[in-house]
Biopython code that builds the backbone (N, CA, C, O; Angstrom):
import numpy as np
from Bio.PDB.StructureBuilder import StructureBuilder

atoms = [
    (1, "UNK", "N", (57.824, 99.414, 70.818)),
    (1, "UNK", "CA", (56.492, 98.836, 71.021)),
    (1, "UNK", "C", (56.173, 97.956, 69.706)),
    (1, "UNK", "O", (56.733, 98.431, 68.717)),
    (2, "UNK", "N", (55.606, 97.084, 69.507)),
    (2, "UNK", "CA", (55.235, 96.262, 68.603)),
    (2, "UNK", "C", (53.665, 96.502, 68.125)),
    (2, "UNK", "O", (52.663, 96.471, 68.839)),
    (3, "UNK", "N", (53.741, 96.714, 66.903)),
    (3, "UNK", "CA", (52.370, 97.032, 66.201)),
    (3, "UNK", "C", (52.059, 95.722, 65.448)),
    (3, "UNK", "O", (52.975, 95.033, 64.998)),
    (4, "UNK", "N", (50.708, 95.370, 65.308)),
    (4, "UNK", "CA", (50.078, 94.212, 65.131)),
    (4, "UNK", "C", (49.922, 94.539, 63.500)),
    (4, "UNK", "O", (49.488, 95.650, 63.199)),
    (5, "UNK", "N", (50.213, 93.740, 62.607)),
    (5, "UNK", "CA", (49.969, 94.085, 61.325)),
    (5, "UNK", "C", (48.683, 93.244, 60.802)),
    (5, "UNK", "O", (48.628, 92.017, 60.721)),
    (6, "UNK", "N", (47.521, 94.292, 60.421)),
    (6, "UNK", "CA", (46.320, 93.558, 60.193)),
    (6, "UNK", "C", (46.430, 92.871, 58.763)),
    (6, "UNK", "O", (46.932, 93.418, 57.781)),
    (7, "UNK", "N", (45.949, 91.741, 58.787)),
    (7, "UNK", "CA", (45.786, 90.943, 57.415)),
    (7, "UNK", "C", (44.505, 91.254, 56.658)),
    (7, "UNK", "O", (43.535, 91.630, 57.315)),
    (8, "UNK", "N", (44.424, 91.154, 55.563)),
    (8, "UNK", "CA", (43.048, 91.241, 54.808)),
    (8, "UNK", "C", (42.573, 89.849, 54.871)),
    (8, "UNK", "O", (43.320, 88.874, 54.939)),
    (9, "UNK", "N", (41.298, 89.814, 54.845)),
    (9, "UNK", "CA", (40.507, 88.200, 54.965)),
    (9, "UNK", "C", (41.189, 87.248, 53.943)),
    (9, "UNK", "O", (41.345, 86.046, 54.160)),
    (10, "UNK", "N", (41.583, 87.889, 52.805)),
    (10, "UNK", "CA", (42.265, 87.090, 51.404)),
    (10, "UNK", "C", (43.712, 86.563, 52.185)),
    (10, "UNK", "O", (43.952, 85.380, 52.423)),
    (11, "UNK", "N", (44.385, 87.423, 52.440)),
    (11, "UNK", "CA", (45.763, 86.763, 53.131)),
    (11, "UNK", "C", (45.600, 85.905, 54.136)),
    (11, "UNK", "O", (46.301, 84.893, 54.155)),
    (12, "UNK", "N", (44.573, 86.164, 55.241)),
    (12, "UNK", "CA", (44.660, 84.956, 56.212)),
    (12, "UNK", "C", (44.047, 83.838, 55.578)),
    (12, "UNK", "O", (44.444, 82.728, 55.932)),
    (13, "UNK", "N", (43.102, 83.916, 54.657)),
    (13, "UNK", "CA", (42.705, 82.773, 54.173)),
    (13, "UNK", "C", (43.736, 81.923, 53.277)),
    (13, "UNK", "O", (43.786, 80.701, 53.412)),
    (14, "UNK", "N", (44.494, 82.548, 52.431)),
    (14, "UNK", "CA", (45.471, 81.850, 51.779)),
    (14, "UNK", "C", (46.737, 81.570, 52.604)),
    (14, "UNK", "O", (47.581, 80.783, 52.176)),
    (15, "UNK", "N", (46.869, 82.149, 53.683)),
    (15, "UNK", "CA", (48.142, 81.651, 54.567)),
    (15, "UNK", "C", (47.735, 80.307, 55.148)),
    (15, "UNK", "O", (48.672, 79.566, 55.445)),
    (16, "UNK", "N", (46.419, 79.833, 55.375)),
    (16, "UNK", "CA", (45.911, 78.909, 56.101)),
    (16, "UNK", "C", (45.902, 77.629, 55.245)),
    (16, "UNK", "O", (45.855, 76.492, 55.714)),
    (17, "UNK", "N", (45.956, 77.955, 53.875)),
    (17, "UNK", "CA", (46.094, 76.642, 52.946)),
    (17, "UNK", "C", (47.557, 76.136, 52.545)),
    (17, "UNK", "O", (48.519, 76.885, 52.375)),
    (18, "UNK", "N", (47.571, 74.780, 52.425)),
    (18, "UNK", "CA", (48.709, 74.046, 52.031)),
    (18, "UNK", "C", (49.165, 74.407, 50.538)),
    (18, "UNK", "O", (48.400, 74.964, 49.751)),
    (19, "UNK", "N", (50.396, 74.066, 50.237)),
    (19, "UNK", "CA", (50.940, 73.951, 48.876)),
    (19, "UNK", "C", (49.756, 73.462, 47.842)),
    (19, "UNK", "O", (49.399, 74.099, 46.850)),
    (20, "UNK", "N", (49.234, 72.229, 48.267)),
    (20, "UNK", "CA", (48.353, 71.419, 47.290)),
    (20, "UNK", "C", (46.981, 72.104, 47.143)),
    (20, "UNK", "O", (46.272, 72.074, 46.137)),
    (21, "UNK", "N", (46.721, 72.734, 48.321)),
    (21, "UNK", "CA", (45.143, 73.501, 48.347)),
    (21, "UNK", "C", (45.380, 74.648, 47.579)),
    (21, "UNK", "O", (44.559, 74.911, 46.701)),
    (22, "UNK", "N", (46.276, 75.325, 47.731)),
    (22, "UNK", "CA", (46.701, 76.544, 46.722)),
    (22, "UNK", "C", (46.625, 76.271, 45.430)),
    (22, "UNK", "O", (45.927, 76.956, 44.683)),
    (23, "UNK", "N", (47.407, 75.130, 44.965)),
    (23, "UNK", "CA", (47.384, 74.863, 43.607)),
    (23, "UNK", "C", (46.209, 74.340, 42.900)),
    (23, "UNK", "O", (45.946, 74.607, 41.728)),
    (24, "UNK", "N", (45.424, 73.481, 43.770)),
    (24, "UNK", "CA", (43.995, 73.204, 43.281)),
    (24, "UNK", "C", (43.059, 74.112, 43.217)),
    (24, "UNK", "O", (42.129, 74.026, 42.415)),
    (25, "UNK", "N", (43.204, 75.111, 44.078)),
    (25, "UNK", "CA", (42.357, 76.353, 44.065)),
    (25, "UNK", "C", (42.717, 77.225, 42.760)),
    (25, "UNK", "O", (41.879, 77.737, 42.017)),
    (26, "UNK", "N", (44.043, 77.298, 42.623)),
    (26, "UNK", "CA", (44.322, 78.330, 41.322)),
    (26, "UNK", "C", (43.806, 77.463, 40.080)),
    (26, "UNK", "O", (43.273, 77.971, 39.093)),
    (27, "UNK", "N", (44.014, 76.186, 40.237)),
    (27, "UNK", "CA", (43.566, 75.367, 38.995)),
    (27, "UNK", "C", (42.139, 75.583, 38.717)),
    (27, "UNK", "O", (41.785, 75.837, 37.565)),
    (28, "UNK", "N", (41.225, 75.496, 39.753)),
    (28, "UNK", "CA", (39.946, 75.636, 39.695)),
    (28, "UNK", "C", (39.230, 77.162, 39.355)),
    (28, "UNK", "O", (38.105, 77.257, 38.864)),
    (29, "UNK", "N", (39.992, 78.194, 39.666)),
    (29, "UNK", "CA", (39.586, 79.417, 39.512)),
    (29, "UNK", "C", (40.112, 79.606, 37.951)),
    (29, "UNK", "O", (39.421, 80.314, 37.218)),
    (30, "UNK", "N", (41.178, 79.065, 37.482)),
    (30, "UNK", "CA", (41.525, 79.336, 36.040)),
    (30, "UNK", "C", (40.505, 78.722, 35.245)),
    (30, "UNK", "O", (39.910, 79.361, 34.378)),
    (31, "UNK", "N", (40.248, 77.403, 35.512)),
    (31, "UNK", "CA", (39.178, 76.906, 34.576)),
    (31, "UNK", "C", (37.722, 77.355, 34.687)),
    (31, "UNK", "O", (36.880, 76.893, 33.917)),
    (32, "UNK", "N", (37.408, 78.251, 35.633)),
    (32, "UNK", "CA", (36.046, 78.833, 35.829)),
    (32, "UNK", "C", (36.261, 80.427, 35.064)),
    (32, "UNK", "O", (35.295, 81.143, 34.802)),
    (33, "UNK", "N", (37.322, 80.715, 34.847)),
    (33, "UNK", "CA", (37.369, 82.016, 34.305)),
    (33, "UNK", "C", (37.760, 81.953, 32.992)),
    (33, "UNK", "O", (37.281, 82.781, 32.217)),
    (34, "UNK", "N", (38.631, 81.034, 32.543)),
    (34, "UNK", "CA", (39.145, 80.935, 31.007)),
    (34, "UNK", "C", (38.690, 79.450, 30.235)),
    (34, "UNK", "O", (37.888, 78.611, 30.647)),
    (35, "UNK", "N", (39.449, 79.445, 29.049)),
    (35, "UNK", "CA", (38.832, 78.328, 28.230)),
    (35, "UNK", "C", (39.986, 77.369, 27.990)),
    (35, "UNK", "O", (40.164, 76.699, 26.972)),
    (36, "UNK", "N", (40.847, 77.408, 29.231)),
    (36, "UNK", "CA", (42.077, 76.747, 29.208)),
    (36, "UNK", "C", (41.805, 75.180, 29.660)),
    (36, "UNK", "O", (40.966, 74.860, 30.502)),
    (37, "UNK", "N", (42.558, 74.374, 29.037)),
    (37, "UNK", "CA", (42.316, 72.841, 29.478)),
    (37, "UNK", "C", (42.845, 72.566, 30.684)),
    (37, "UNK", "O", (43.770, 73.307, 31.015)),
    (38, "UNK", "N", (42.496, 71.622, 31.525)),
    (38, "UNK", "CA", (42.965, 71.183, 32.812)),
    (38, "UNK", "C", (44.444, 71.157, 32.870)),
    (38, "UNK", "O", (45.069, 71.724, 33.765)),
    (39, "UNK", "N", (44.983, 70.510, 31.931)),
    (39, "UNK", "CA", (46.541, 70.442, 31.873)),
    (39, "UNK", "C", (47.065, 71.849, 31.971)),
    (39, "UNK", "O", (47.858, 72.208, 32.841)),
    (40, "UNK", "N", (46.519, 72.713, 30.922)),
    (40, "UNK", "CA", (47.195, 73.988, 30.900)),
    (40, "UNK", "C", (46.930, 74.699, 32.516)),
    (40, "UNK", "O", (47.852, 75.160, 33.188)),
    (41, "UNK", "N", (45.636, 74.676, 32.908)),
    (41, "UNK", "CA", (45.313, 75.248, 34.138)),
    (41, "UNK", "C", (46.341, 74.902, 35.497)),
    (41, "UNK", "O", (46.879, 75.644, 36.319)),
    (42, "UNK", "N", (46.337, 73.700, 35.348)),
    (42, "UNK", "CA", (47.255, 73.020, 36.213)),
    (42, "UNK", "C", (48.729, 73.384, 36.095)),
    (42, "UNK", "O", (49.417, 73.693, 37.068)),
    (43, "UNK", "N", (49.170, 73.327, 34.837)),
    (43, "UNK", "CA", (50.634, 73.830, 34.747)),
    (43, "UNK", "C", (50.656, 75.302, 35.219)),
    (43, "UNK", "O", (51.695, 75.554, 35.829)),
    (44, "UNK", "N", (49.893, 76.235, 35.121)),
    (44, "UNK", "CA", (50.030, 77.510, 35.391)),
    (44, "UNK", "C", (49.875, 77.610, 36.963)),
    (44, "UNK", "O", (50.258, 78.592, 37.600)),
    (45, "UNK", "N", (49.360, 76.656, 37.446)),
    (45, "UNK", "CA", (49.023, 76.867, 39.018)),
    (45, "UNK", "C", (50.371, 76.382, 39.582)),
    (45, "UNK", "O", (50.763, 77.011, 40.565)),
    (46, "UNK", "N", (51.121, 75.420, 39.160)),
    (46, "UNK", "CA", (52.347, 75.170, 39.342)),
    (46, "UNK", "C", (53.539, 76.132, 39.319)),
    (46, "UNK", "O", (54.514, 76.121, 40.071)),
    (47, "UNK", "N", (53.280, 76.939, 38.339)),
    (47, "UNK", "CA", (54.339, 78.050, 38.381)),
    (47, "UNK", "C", (53.938, 79.512, 38.910)),
    (47, "UNK", "O", (54.662, 80.508, 38.882)),
    (48, "UNK", "N", (52.636, 79.422, 39.395)),
    (48, "UNK", "CA", (52.014, 80.788, 39.949)),
    (48, "UNK", "C", (52.771, 81.047, 41.329)),
    (48, "UNK", "O", (53.197, 80.132, 42.034)),
    (49, "UNK", "N", (52.881, 82.336, 41.614)),
    (49, "UNK", "CA", (53.145, 82.831, 42.874)),
    (49, "UNK", "C", (51.887, 83.082, 43.759)),
    (49, "UNK", "O", (50.735, 83.076, 43.324)),
    (50, "UNK", "N", (52.241, 83.301, 45.029)),
    (50, "UNK", "CA", (51.042, 83.584, 45.806)),
    (50, "UNK", "C", (50.240, 84.867, 45.435)),
    (50, "UNK", "O", (49.020, 84.990, 45.543)),
    (51, "UNK", "N", (51.134, 85.821, 44.973)),
    (51, "UNK", "CA", (50.418, 86.904, 44.615)),
    (51, "UNK", "C", (49.435, 86.796, 43.448)),
    (51, "UNK", "O", (48.449, 87.527, 43.356)),
    (52, "UNK", "N", (49.783, 85.764, 42.486)),
    (52, "UNK", "CA", (48.911, 85.531, 41.356)),
    (52, "UNK", "C", (47.652, 84.492, 41.792)),
    (52, "UNK", "O", (46.700, 84.248, 41.051)),
    (53, "UNK", "N", (47.800, 84.048, 42.858)),
    (53, "UNK", "CA", (46.535, 83.165, 43.446)),
    (53, "UNK", "C", (45.630, 84.379, 44.007)),
    (53, "UNK", "O", (44.478, 84.548, 43.606)),
    (54, "UNK", "N", (46.245, 85.211, 44.968)),
    (54, "UNK", "CA", (45.511, 86.269, 45.595)),
    (54, "UNK", "C", (44.709, 86.959, 44.567)),
    (54, "UNK", "O", (43.482, 86.992, 44.658)),
    (55, "UNK", "N", (45.439, 87.589, 43.455)),
    (55, "UNK", "CA", (44.702, 88.379, 42.258)),
    (55, "UNK", "C", (43.595, 87.624, 41.867)),
    (55, "UNK", "O", (42.435, 88.030, 41.940)),
    (56, "UNK", "N", (43.943, 86.522, 41.449)),
    (56, "UNK", "CA", (42.900, 85.675, 40.851)),
    (56, "UNK", "C", (41.451, 85.480, 41.759)),
    (56, "UNK", "O", (40.287, 85.465, 41.359)),
    (57, "UNK", "N", (41.935, 85.355, 42.969)),
    (57, "UNK", "CA", (40.849, 85.015, 43.855)),
    (57, "UNK", "C", (39.909, 86.323, 44.203)),
    (57, "UNK", "O", (38.705, 86.216, 44.435)),
    (58, "UNK", "N", (40.515, 87.384, 44.207)),
    (58, "UNK", "CA", (39.916, 88.745, 44.439)),
    (58, "UNK", "C", (39.033, 89.089, 43.235)),
    (58, "UNK", "O", (37.887, 89.527, 43.326)),
    (59, "UNK", "N", (39.764, 88.815, 41.971)),
    (59, "UNK", "CA", (39.112, 88.841, 40.723)),
    (59, "UNK", "C", (37.889, 88.056, 40.430)),
    (59, "UNK", "O", (36.969, 88.466, 39.723)),
    (60, "UNK", "N", (37.937, 86.876, 41.030)),
    (60, "UNK", "CA", (37.012, 85.958, 41.030)),
    (60, "UNK", "C", (35.683, 86.300, 41.931)),
    (60, "UNK", "O", (34.518, 86.184, 41.551)),
    (61, "UNK", "N", (36.140, 86.750, 43.222)),
    (61, "UNK", "CA", (35.157, 86.969, 44.156)),
    (61, "UNK", "C", (34.212, 88.382, 43.945)),
    (61, "UNK", "O", (33.059, 88.547, 44.344)),
    (62, "UNK", "N", (35.094, 89.371, 43.168)),
    (62, "UNK", "CA", (34.570, 90.655, 43.042)),
    (62, "UNK", "C", (33.988, 90.810, 41.606)),
    (62, "UNK", "O", (33.458, 91.895, 41.361)),
    (63, "UNK", "N", (34.017, 89.855, 40.612)),
    (63, "UNK", "CA", (33.682, 90.075, 39.237)),
    (63, "UNK", "C", (32.116, 90.202, 39.148)),
    (63, "UNK", "O", (31.333, 89.423, 39.692)),
    (64, "UNK", "N", (31.710, 91.473, 38.261)),
    (64, "UNK", "CA", (30.380, 91.374, 38.197)),
    (64, "UNK", "C", (29.924, 90.656, 37.144)),
    (64, "UNK", "O", (28.709, 90.498, 37.019)),
    (65, "UNK", "N", (30.795, 90.128, 36.254)),
    (65, "UNK", "CA", (30.415, 89.404, 35.177)),
    (65, "UNK", "C", (31.156, 87.881, 35.153)),
    (65, "UNK", "O", (32.108, 87.654, 34.406)),
    (66, "UNK", "N", (30.685, 87.040, 35.917)),
    (66, "UNK", "CA", (31.209, 85.704, 35.934)),
    (66, "UNK", "C", (30.998, 84.945, 34.401)),
    (66, "UNK", "O", (30.055, 85.143, 33.635)),
    (67, "UNK", "N", (31.980, 84.163, 34.223)),
    (67, "UNK", "CA", (31.773, 83.460, 32.999)),
    (67, "UNK", "C", (30.733, 82.361, 32.888)),
    (67, "UNK", "O", (30.584, 81.429, 33.678)),
    (68, "UNK", "N", (30.156, 82.567, 31.976)),
    (68, "UNK", "CA", (28.898, 81.540, 31.750)),
    (68, "UNK", "C", (29.308, 80.146, 31.223)),
    (68, "UNK", "O", (28.450, 79.288, 31.014)),
]
sb = StructureBuilder()
sb.init_structure("model")
sb.init_model(0)
sb.init_chain("A")
sb.init_seg("    ")
for serial, (resi, resn, name, xyz) in enumerate(atoms, 1):
    if name == "N":
        sb.init_residue(resn, " ", resi, " ")
    sb.init_atom(name, np.array(xyz, "f"), 0.0, 1.0, " ", f" {name:<3s}", serial, name[0])
structure = sb.get_structure()
């Protein structure tokens, strides 16, 4: 019997994105949470893994203290 694996909303959303969309999302999330320059955030996005983006997205959406 086949069991259907339930994906979290985060995983479903991230699976629907292209490479460039993921890279851009990671870059924007990094810029919103840190004092990195665009070039540094963009470089981190290039070398980031999908798990890193998922963690950053969850952290951003669930943060009680957004960066001001």
